[in-house]
C-alpha positions in Angstrom: -16.7 -15.2 -19.0 -18.9 -13.6 -16.3 -21.1 -10.9 -17.5 -22.8 -7.8 -15.8 -26.5 -8.2 -16.4 -28.2 -5.7 -18.8 -29.1 -2.4 -17.2 -27.2 -3.1 -14.0 -24.7 -0.7 -12.4 -21.3 -2.3 -11.6 -19.5 -1.0 -8.5 -15.8 -1.7 -8.5 -13.7 -1.8 -5.1 -14.9 -2.8 -1.7 -13.9 -0.5 1.1 -15.3 2.5 2.7 -16.3 4.3 -0.4 -17.5 1.0 -2.2 -19.9 0.4 0.7 -21.0 4.2 0.6 -21.9 3.7 -3.3 -23.6 0.5 -2.6 -25.9 2.1 0.1 -26.7 5.1 -2.1 -27.6 3.0 -5.1 -29.7 0.7 -2.9 -31.5 3.7 -1.4 -32.1 5.0 -5.1 -33.4 1.7 -6.1 -30.8 1.3 -8.7 -29.9 -2.5 -9.3 -26.2 -2.9 -8.9 -23.5 -5.7 -8.5 -20.1 -5.5 -6.9 -16.8 -6.3 -8.3 -13.1 -6.4 -6.7 -9.8 -7.4 -8.3 -8.7 -9.1 -5.1 -9.9 -12.8 -4.8 -10.8 -12.5 -1.1 -11.2 -8.6 -0.4 -11.3 -7.2 3.1 -14.9 -6.4 4.0 -16.5 -9.0 1.6 -18.3 -10.8 4.5 -19.8 -7.5 5.9 -20.9 -6.6 2.3 -22.7 -9.9 1.8 -24.2 -9.6 5.2 -25.6 -6.2 4.4 -26.5 -6.9 0.8 -27.4 -10.7 0.6 -29.1 -10.5 -2.8 -26.3 -8.5 -4.6 -24.0 -10.4 -6.9 -20.3 -10.1 -6.1 -17.5 -10.8 -8.8 -14.0 -11.1 -7.5 -10.7 -11.5 -9.4 -9.3 -9.9 -12.7 -11.7 -7.4 -14.4 -10.7 -8.5 -17.9 -12.7 -11.7 -17.2 -15.9 -9.7 -16.6 -17.9 -8.6 -19.4 -19.2 -5.1 -18.7 -20.6 -4.2 -22.2 -24.3 -4.3 -20.8 -23.7 -2.4 -17.7 -25.7 0.6 -17.2 -22.8 2.5 -15.6 -19.3 1.5 -14.0 -18.7 3.2 -10.7 -15.2 2.9 -9.2 -13.9 3.3 -5.6 -11.1 6.0 -5.3 -8.6 3.1 -4.7 -9.1 1.7 -7.9 -7.3 3.3 -10.8 -9.4 4.1 -14.1 -6.6 2.4 -16.1 -7.2 -0.9 -14.4 -7.0 -3.6 -17.1 -10.8 -4.7 -18.0 -12.3 -1.2 -17.2 -14.2 0.6 -19.9 -13.0 3.9 -21.1 -15.6 5.8 -19.1 -16.1 5.2 -15.5 -17.4 7.6 -12.7 -16.5 7.8 -9.0 -18.5 8.4 -5.7 -18.1 12.3 -6.2 -20.1 12.0 -9.5 -23.0 10.4 -7.6 -22.8 12.9 -4.8 -22.8 15.8 -7.4 -26.0 14.3 -9.0 -27.7 13.8 -5.7 -26.8 17.4 -4.6 -28.7 18.7 -7.4 -32.0 17.7 -5.7 -30.9 20.1 -2.9 -30.3 23.3 -4.7 -30.4 25.4 -1.4 -27.2 23.4 -0.1 -23.8 25.0 -0.5 -20.5 23.2 -1.2 -16.9 23.9 -0.2 -14.5 21.7 -1.9 -10.9 21.4 -0.8 -7.8 19.6 -2.4 -4.0 19.8 -2.2 -1.1 17.5 -1.7 -0.9 18.5 2.0 -3.0 20.0 4.9 -6.4 19.4 3.3 -7.5 17.5 6.3 -6.5 20.2 8.6 -8.1 23.0 6.6 -11.3 20.9 5.9 -11.7 20.1 9.7 -11.0 23.8 10.5 -13.4 25.3 8.0 -15.9 22.8 9.4 -15.4 24.2 13.0 -15.8 27.7 11.6 -19.1 26.9 10.1 -20.3 25.3 13.3 -19.3 28.3 15.3 -21.6 30.3 13.0 -24.5 28.1 14.0 -24.5 26.6 10.4 -25.5 23.0 9.9 -22.3 21.7 8.3 -21.5 18.2 7.0 -17.8 17.6 6.7 -16.3 14.6 5.1 -15.4 13.2 1.6 -11.7 11.9 1.9 -11.9 12.6 5.6 -14.3 10.8 8.0 -17.5 10.0 6.3 -17.7 9.4 2.5 -19.6 12.1 0.8 -22.4 9.9 0.0 -22.9 9.1 3.6 -23.2 12.6 4.6 -26.8 13.9 5.7 -28.9 15.1 2.9 -30.3 18.2 5.0 -27.0 20.0 5.5 -26.8 23.7 4.9 -23.2 23.5 3.6 -21.1 20.4 2.6 -17.2 20.8 3.4 -15.4 18.1 1.5 -11.8 17.1 1.5 -10.9 15.7 -2.0 -8.1 13.7 -3.1 -6.9 13.3 -6.7 -8.1 9.8 -6.8 -11.8 11.1 -6.1 -11.5 14.1 -8.5 -10.2 12.2 -11.6 -13.5 10.4 -11.9 -15.9 13.0 -11.0 -18.4 15.3 -12.9 -18.4 19.0 -12.4 -19.0 19.7 -8.8 -20.3 23.4 -9.1 -18.6 24.2 -5.7 -19.5 27.7 -4.1 -15.9 27.7 -3.2 -13.1 25.5 -4.5 -9.8 25.7 -2.6 -6.5 24.3 -4.0 -3.9 24.4 -1.2 -0.5 23.2 -2.7 0.9 20.7 -5.0 4.0 18.4 -4.5 5.1 15.0 -5.7 2.7 12.3 -4.6 0.9 9.3 -6.0 3.1 9.4 -9.1 2.7 5.6 -9.2 -0.9 6.2 -10.1 -0.9 9.5 -12.1 2.5 8.9 -13.9 4.0 12.4 -13.3 3.4 15.7 -11.5 1.6 17.0 -14.6 -1.1 14.2 -14.5 -1.4 14.5 -10.6 -1.8 18.3 -11.0 -4.6 17.9 -13.9 -6.6 15.4 -11.5 -6.5 18.2 -8.7 -7.6 20.9 -11.2 -10.8 19.4 -11.7 -12.0 20.7 -8.2 -12.5 24.1 -10.1 -15.0 22.8 -12.6 -18.1 24.9 -12.4 -17.0 26.7 -9.1 -18.2 30.0 -8.3 -14.9 31.1 -6.6 -11.5 29.7 -6.6 -9.0 30.0 -3.7 -5.3 29.3 -4.6 -1.7 29.5 -3.3 -0.2 32.6 -4.6 3.3 31.1 -4.2 2.3 27.9 -6.0 1.3 28.6 -9.5 0.1 25.1 -10.1 -2.6 25.6 -7.8 -4.0 28.4 -9.8 -7.2 27.7 -11.9 -6.1 27.0 -15.7 -9.3 28.9 -16.6 -7.9 32.5 -16.4 -11.3 34.1 -16.1 -12.3 32.2 -13.0 -12.8 34.7 -9.9 -9.9 33.8 -7.7 -8.7 34.7 -4.2 -5.1 34.1 -3.3 -3.3 33.4 0.1 0.4 33.7 0.6 3.1 33.6 3.4 4.2 36.9 2.3 2.5 40.3 2.7 -0.7 40.8 0.8 -0.1 42.6 -2.5 -3.8 43.7 -2.9 -6.9 44.5 -0.8 -8.3 41.0 -1.7 -5.2 38.8 -1.0 -4.6 37.0 2.4 -1.2 36.9 3.8 1.3 37.8 6.9 2.8 41.0 7.7 4.5 42.7 10.6 2.5 45.4 12.6 4.2 47.1 15.5 6.8 44.4 16.1 4.4 41.6 15.9 3.3 39.2 13.0 -0.3 39.4 11.9 -2.6 37.4 9.6 -3.9 39.9 7.2 -6.6 40.5 4.6 -5.1 43.3 2.3 -4.2 46.0 4.9 -6.5 44.8 7.6 -4.9 42.9 10.5 -7.1 40.0 11.7 -5.4 37.9 14.3 -1.9 37.8 15.8 0.3 34.8 14.6 1.1 34.1 18.0 -2.7 33.7 18.8 -3.1 30.9 16.4 -2.7 27.8 18.3 -1.6 25.3 15.6 1.9 24.5 15.4 4.4 25.5 12.7 4.6 28.6 10.1 2.9 26.5 7.3 -0.3 26.2 9.6 -0.5 30.2 9.4 -1.1 29.7 5.7 -3.6 27.0 6.3 -5.4 29.4 8.7 -5.3 32.0 6.0 -6.8 29.6 3.5 -9.5 28.8 5.9 -10.4 32.4 6.6 -10.5 33.0 2.9 -13.0 30.3 2.5 -15.0 31.6 5.3 -15.1 35.1 4.1 -16.3 34.1 0.8 -19.1 32.0 2.4 -20.2 35.3 4.3 -19.1 34.0 7.8 -18.2 36.4 10.8 -14.6 37.3 10.7 -14.5 37.7 14.7 -16.0 34.3 15.1 -13.6 32.6 12.8 -10.7 34.3 14.4 -11.9 32.9 17.8 -11.8 29.4 16.4 -8.2 30.0 15.3 -7.4 30.9 18.8 -8.7 27.5 20.2 -8.2 25.0 17.4 -5.3 22.7 18.0 -5.1 20.9 14.8 -5.6 17.1 14.1 -3.8 14.2 15.5 -0.7 13.1 13.6 -0.4 16.5 12.0 2.3 18.6 13.6 1.1 17.4 17.0 3.2 18.1 19.8 3.6 15.1 22.0 5.7 16.4 24.7 8.6 18.6 25.8 10.9 16.3 27.6 14.3 17.4 29.0 14.2 20.4 26.8 13.4 18.4 23.6 10.3 18.9 21.6 8.7 15.6 20.3 6.4 16.4 17.3 4.1 13.8 15.7 3.7 14.6 11.8 3.0 10.9 10.7 0.5 12.4 8.2 3.6 13.7 6.3 3.3 10.9 3.8 5.1 12.8 0.9 8.1 15.0 0.4 6.1 18.3 0.2 4.3 17.5 3.5 7.8 17.0 5.0 9.2 20.1 3.6 6.4 22.2 5.0 6.9 20.7 8.4 10.7 21.4 8.3 10.1 24.9 6.9 7.4 25.6 9.6 9.6 24.6 12.6 13.0 26.1 11.4 12.4 29.4 13.0 10.9 27.8 16.2 14.0 25.5 16.9 16.8 26.8 19.2 18.9 23.7 18.6 19.0 21.1 15.8 16.0 19.6 14.0 16.2 15.8 14.1 14.1 14.4 11.3 12.7 10.8 11.4 11.8 9.7 7.9 11.1 6.5 6.0 8.6 4.0 4.7 7.4 3.4 1.0 8.5 6.5 -0.9 6.2 6.0 -3.7 8.9 6.9 -6.3 9.4 10.4 -4.9 12.6 12.5 -5.2 14.0 13.0 -1.7 16.8 15.4 -2.7 14.6 18.6 -1.5 14.9 17.3 2.0 18.7 17.5 1.9 18.3 21.3 1.1 15.9 21.9 3.7 17.8 20.3 6.5 21.2 21.6 5.4 22.6 23.7 8.2 19.7 23.1 10.6 19.6 19.6 11.4 20.2 15.7 10.8 18.2 12.7 9.7 17.5 9.3 11.0 16.0 7.2 8.3 14.2 3.7 8.6 11.9 1.3 6.9 11.9 0.0 3.4 13.2 2.9 1.3 15.7 4.1 4.0 18.5 3.4 1.5 17.0 5.7 -1.0 16.7 8.4 1.7 20.2 7.9 2.9 21.7 8.3 -0.6 19.6 11.5 -1.2 20.6 13.1 2.3 23.9 11.9 3.1 26.1 14.1 1.0 24.6 17.3 2.6 23.4 16.3 6.2 24.4 13.8 9.0 22.2 10.6 8.4 21.7 7.4 10.7 20.2 4.4 8.9 18.2 2.1 11.0 15.6 -0.7 10.4 12.6 0.4 12.3 10.7 3.4 13.7 11.4 2.1 17.3 15.1 2.1 16.5 14.8 5.6 15.0 13.3 6.8 18.1 16.0 5.3 20.2 18.7 6.9 18.1 16.9 10.2 18.6 17.0 9.9 22.4 20.7 9.3 22.2 21.6 12.3 20.0 19.1 14.9 21.0 19.9 17.6 23.5 17.9 20.5 25.1 16.7 22.9 22.5 16.3 20.3 19.8 13.2 19.2 18.0 12.6 15.6 17.1 10.0 15.5 14.1 8.4 12.4 13.0 7.6 13.5 9.4 8.3 10.3 7.3 7.9 11.7 3.8 6.7 8.2 2.9 3.8 5.9 3.2 3.5 3.7 6.3 2.4 0.3 4.9 5.9 -1.4 5.1 5.7 -1.5 8.9 2.2 -0.1 9.9 -1.4 -0.5 8.9 -1.8 3.2 8.2 -0.2 6.6 9.1 -2.5 6.7 12.3 -0.9 3.5 13.6 2.5 4.8 12.9 1.8 8.0 14.7 0.4 6.2 17.7 3.5 3.9 17.9 5.7 7.0 18.0 3.4 8.7 20.8 3.6 5.2 22.8 7.5 5.3 22.5 7.9 8.9 23.5 5.5 8.4 26.4 7.4 5.3 27.6 10.6 7.0 27.5 9.4 10.1 29.4 7.8 7.7 32.0 11.1 5.7 32.4 13.0 8.9 33.0 10.4 10.0 35.6 10.9 6.6 37.4 14.7 7.1 37.4 
């Protein structure tokens, strides 16, 4: 049997986080070796070129004796329940939390949720930069936490459940939990297990920010100071919400109007709540409200997240390829319902990860139809067909063709797949780019005509 040498840290899982962990340990002069369950993992050659003296083990972990290891550090993509792993493992965030102890002047904003965390993290980063603050933005978005510069004034981290389930207390200045819906059940077992992993964002936090309308985002420690955001009117001076003033909708802090909803550039009703969450974070950090509102008036959101590709022949085509679970797609549908003069045509499909698709039927009933494609199209069709019109095709390209054929002026075609992309694409970005390319080609073809 292969063995980890005495006192050596074992890193499990190549990839972005695995490389970040390796570089961190090398900088800390901590001896380590690398392991991956795949016999020929992607990135192996690059790792060996950068760390030629580091031993690498590939294959089943049960054939690797870890009893003498100083510590076992796993990448987020590696389940702690993988056969062969010891009962105690840590992840990249635990190493980041330890490193941050050496820089007590730095502050930390930690953001999690099933959906919208990339948008809110990026938006908060833009707000910090508008204040002239040296902000380092990353985590599950962009650079891994351990690759961020050590001299940042504030760290703004997007955190996934995979990262949080293996971390030590982060002691964030502000910890924000946006929402919870079914996702990654193949990893966490059920919604309860998924939610417990997310709750770890609050461990040691000075202030929690949570969604008033989603009780599962509320800290389980009732004594933790908490600020709430909601789509409804604020119920207290400390709550963030939406309310009508003189015939116009406003983002509010208690009774104080902050910015007109119409002046927020991001598409969709649900992005107003994302804006409220970002404002709550910034206010807790002591940032200028006027400056943050100016950012909201110019921030267009991220690619593949409720991204308006074009208006063509009166039809809006929206790329929400990042909608990789049912909760994200429900938010997209709900956010567009009031803005759609015609019908909403949903393009959905891919790998469903064991999700229940039936809530999509209730959301679409009376306002639209669906075109489903990809590996789990039959499951989507079964869930939707009793309640809404459904077309079933093989590929996203065919779904786009069907949408062209059935759409009319005033309609919205929404790519929000409610599924992972890996049956037909490398990732959600590649799926969104394929959608963008098809829409652009259709538009150009009609211009030629």
